[in-house]
C-alpha positions, 0 to 999 in steps of 0.5 A, spaced: 168 238 577 173 240 571 179 245 572 176 249 567 169 249 570 172 251 577 176 257 573 170 259 570 167 260 577 173 263 580 172 268 574 165 270 575 166 270 582 171 276 581 167 279 576 161 280 580 165 282 586 169 287 582 162 289 579 160 291 586 156 285 588 158 285 596 159 279 600 157 282 606 151 279 610 144 281 608 141 286 613 134 285 616 129 287 611 122 288 614 118 285 611 123 280 608 123 278 601 122 271 598 124 270 591 121 264 587 125 262 580 121 261 574 122 262 567 125 259 561 132 258 564 130 253 569 123 251 567 121 251 574 114 251 578 111 257 578 109 262 584 104 265 578 101 259 577 094 257 581 093 250 577 095 243 581 103 243 578 104 251 581 106 253 587 102 259 588 100 256 595 107 256 597 108 263 596 101 264 600 104 261 606 111 266 605 106 271 605 102 269 611 109 269 615 110 276 613 114 276 607 114 280 600 114 275 595 116 276 588 119 272 582 125 272 578 128 269 572 135 267 574 138 271 568 141 276 573 144 276 580 139 275 585 136 282 589 141 283 595 135 284 599 132 277 598 132 273 604 130 266 601 130 264 594 126 258 592 127 253 586 121 248 586 122 242 580 126 245 575 126 241 568 133 244 567 139 244 571 141 251 573 147 253 568 154 256 571 152 263 571 145 261 575 149 257 580 154 263 581 148 267 582 145 262 587 152 262 591 153 269 591 145 269 595 148 264 600 155 267 601 151 273 603 148 269 609 141 268 606 137 262 605 134 257 600 129 252 598 130 247 593 126 241 591 128 237 585 124 231 582 127 224 579 131 224 573 127 222 567 121 223 571 115 224 566 109 229 567 104 227 562 108 231 557 115 231 558 121 228 562 125 231 567 132 232 564 136 236 569 142 231 570 142 234 577 147 230 580 153 232 575 151 239 576 154 245 579 148 246 583 149 239 586 157 241 587 155 247 591 150 243 595 156 238 597 162 242 598 158 248 602 153 244 606 154 237 606 148 235 602 149 229 596 143 229 591 142 222 587 139 221 580 134 215 583 127 214 583 124 212 590 119 206 588 115 202 593 115 194 591 109 194 588 110 200 583 111 198 576 113 202 569 105 203 567 104 206 574 110 211 574 108 214 568 102 217 572 105 222 577 098 221 581 100 214 582 106 214 585 104 217 591 108 214 597 109 216 605 115 219 608 116 219 615 119 224 620 127 222 621 129 220 628 134 226 629 130 231 633 129 237 629 124 243 630 121 243 623 119 236 624 117 236 631 110 236 631 110 231 626 114 226 631 110 228 636 104 226 633 106 220 628 104 224 622 107 222 616 108 226 609 105 225 602 110 225 596 109 223 589 115 221 585 122 222 589 129 222 589 134 221 595 139 225 598 145 224 603 146 229 609 153 230 613 150 231 620 157 235 621 161 237 615 166 241 614 164 248 616 156 246 616 151 242 620 145 239 617 139 234 619 135 229 615 128 231 615 124 225 612 126 218 610 122 212 607 124 205 609 120 201 604 122 204 598 128 203 594 132 208 590 132 205 582 138 208 578 136 205 571 135 211 566 129 209 562 124 206 567 119 212 565 115 213 559 117 218 554 113 223 549 112 218 544 115 212 547 115 207 552 120 205 558 126 201 556 128 198 563 125 194 568 123 197 575 126 192 580 131 192 585 138 191 583 143 189 589 149 193 589 146 198 584 140 201 587 140 204 594 136 200 599 134 201 606 133 208 610 133 213 604 133 221 606 128 224 602 128 231 605 134 235 609 136 242 612 143 245 613 147 251 615 153 254 613 157 256 619 161 261 616 155 265 613 149 263 617 146 261 611 141 255 611 138 251 605 132 246 605 133 240 600 126 236 598 127 230 593 120 231 591 117 238 588 110 235 589 111 236 596 110 244 595 105 244 589 098 246 590 095 240 587 099 235 591 102 237 598 099 243 599 092 241 596 086 243 600 079 240 601 074 247 602 079 251 606 082 246 610 089 242 608 088 235 605 095 233 608 096 235 615 103 233 615 105 236 609 102 243 611 105 242 618 112 241 614 112 246 609 110 252 614 115 250 619 120 250 614 118 256 611 119 260 618 126 256 619 128 259 613 125 266 614 129 266 621 123 267 625 123 266 632 119 260 635 113 264 638 112 266 631 112 259 627 105 257 625 100 254 629 098 246 628 092 246 623 085 247 625 080 242 625 084 236 626 085 231 632 091 233 636 092 228 641 099 224 642 098 217 644 103 218 650 100 216 656 099 223 658 093 227 659 095 235 657 092 235 651 085 232 652 083 239 655 080 241 649 076 234 648 073 234 656 066 233 657 064 226 658 069 224 663 066 218 668 069 218 675 070 212 679 071 210 686 078 210 689 081 205 693 077 199 690 084 196 687 089 193 691 094 196 687 094 204 686 097 204 679 090 200 676 085 203 681 081 207 676 079 214 678 076 217 671 075 215 664 073 219 658 073 218 651 071 221 644 071 219 637 073 223 631 072 222 623 076 216 623 078 214 631 076 213 638 080 215 643 080 213 650 084 216 656 084 212 663 086 215 669 089 211 675 090 213 683 098 212 681 102 213 675 101 207 670 105 201 670 108 199 664 105 192 664 098 195 665 093 193 660 086 196 658 080 191 656 074 194 653 067 191 651 063 194 646 056 193 645 053 194 638 046 197 638 044 193 632 040 186 635 044 180 634 051 183 633 056 180 637 060 184 643 067 187 641 072 186 646 079 190 645 085 189 649 090 194 649 097 195 652 105 197 651 105 192 645 099 195 642 091 194 641 088 187 639 082 185 638 080 178 642 076 173 638 072 167 640 077 162 644 081 168 646 085 169 640 088 175 639 089 179 632 093 186 632 090 192 630 096 195 626 093 202 626 091 202 633 096 205 639 096 205 646 101 208 651 102 208 659 105 214 663 101 218 668 095 215 665 093 210 660 091 212 653 088 208 647 087 210 639 082 205 636 080 205 628 072 206 628 072 200 623 073 196 629 068 199 634 063 201 629 063 209 632 059 211 637 058 204 640 057 205 648 063 202 652 059 197 656 065 195 661 072 198 662 077 194 666 085 196 668 089 190 670 095 186 668 097 179 664 091 176 661 086 179 656 080 177 660 079 181 666 081 178 673 079 178 680 085 183 681 083 188 676 079 194 677 073 196 672 069 202 671 063 202 675 059 205 669 058 205 662 062 210 658 059 214 652 064 216 647 063 224 645 063 225 638 067 231 635 067 235 629 074 234 628 079 230 623 084 225 624 091 228 622 092 222 618 089 215 617 094 210 620 091 204 616 095 206 610 102 205 612 106 200 609 101 198 603 099 199 596 095 205 596 088 205 592 084 212 591 076 212 590 075 216 583 067 216 583 063 220 587 059 214 591 062 207 591 060 201 595 064 198 600 062 190 600 063 184 604 065 180 598 067 181 591 061 181 588 055 186 587 050 182 590 054 182 597 052 186 603 054 193 603 058 195 609 060 202 607 060 208 602 066 211 600 067 218 597 071 221 591 079 221 593 078 217 599 084 213 600 085 205 602 090 200 603 090 195 599 091 188 602 088 183 597 085 181 591 081 176 588 084 172 582 083 176 576 084 183 580 077 185 578 076 186 586 080 189 591 080 188 599 081 194 602 082 198 609 082 204 612 080 207 619 073 207 617 072 201 613 074 194 611 071 190 605 071 189 597 071 194 592 071 193 584 078 195 581 075 199 576 072 204 581 080 205 584 086 208 582 092 204 584 099 206 586 102 200 583 100 193 580 094 190 583 097 183 581 102 184 586 097 183 592 095 177 595 089 173 592 084 172 598 078 167 599 072 171 600 072 168 607 079 170 609 080 172 616 081 180 617 
């Protein structure tokens, strides 16, 4: 920042102080006031906009936590009674006076939520031109909170200049950071990621000069593109290529969201590298009355509670209607799904850690969950072998093996294939999660054995004395884990057939509904058909029925009979 700019800030601060604005800490207000910045000065997302790019749902989140909500244009100082100020997705960087008003707000010990979009990003009508990294707001966040904001666009390897011109096609997943934080604690516990649409990355000093902070979300598969003209402009096409450039673009684990606190004032800030996280038609979208993206709602509600300084007991509960089972080898969270437990005789195994005492199972819309309790705490090397038989005559039984290294499907000849979105854990019990596409939901578990070593049950194993019928519950998985690490495609029609081969005459293996998301794992020669997979189905869908989050030609070409 230049000396002239610094001097101007000092003069404005002095004028404000002598004008009667006090820097004393704000007094607790009941209910607290949250102000949203909107208007022509910064052209940010509006709390009064109920459309897909508005943030009226975010305002409702704050109201649900007991706050009053108003909006300001940042043309005058922020009301002293305001507890939180929200600035989401500005198209213009705040000017010198607006930065001063934000600084005064924070200097009083108040809090702020900032969400920024990538420089140059195209929303269908215009481009973001904030030049944020060189702004006074960026300097404020860096100096007082140890947060650096970079002018990057996080691009997955399969993104192209064609796909990033459509915001909906920039969907990608961000994961809770390894650093423990109360805001992201449930996301870490259940392994649920957060959806973002076109993001820039940040950096946070864990222990800064007079501040403390923590990363909240990261992405490891994307690179931070720094080319200034990868986006389409009104009446023009991209001038630069979208590709990783070693030495210029950011690589590795890139932070997308962070929180920080100023020690001297106690003020808190949350920084998001994507404003769509907060918008009605994106991160806070709903299906009927339920959240479309459970992870986003958890993050945003807990983030709002943290900014309002609410005690932990007043933070929102997890969204209802979802299956909250942590695959951690513990049975504490299974009480809500009890009802079909099957007991087994004690003492019929040489090793008490392999001696089954009880087993139970249930399925939701995407996954089969299994809990096996043994006479003593399970050993880390324990594994569960499941034999499931289909009701359809002529369909082969399914043999699954699960243990500390994951869940595997055992093919003919004892070859094992990893089920990437399956999960298993050992602890006081053995716990499994298996996608329904592997078991054809509702199948009976004819045989369940616990042992160590080989996939095929041996003489030392203990097997359940009877079959186990999974309970079917009216609940949604909080996330479809099959999507992680893949180019994503979204169904764009009401009913779409998933077929066994890339041709309309092939067998139908399922029906996909509008807005259902799949991982794209391959294509045919001309990319007119896409091999897709999610927790429910695997098969082929015609490309014209899908909206891809990248260039389909990036996918490998698969033969019709390619193995799964």
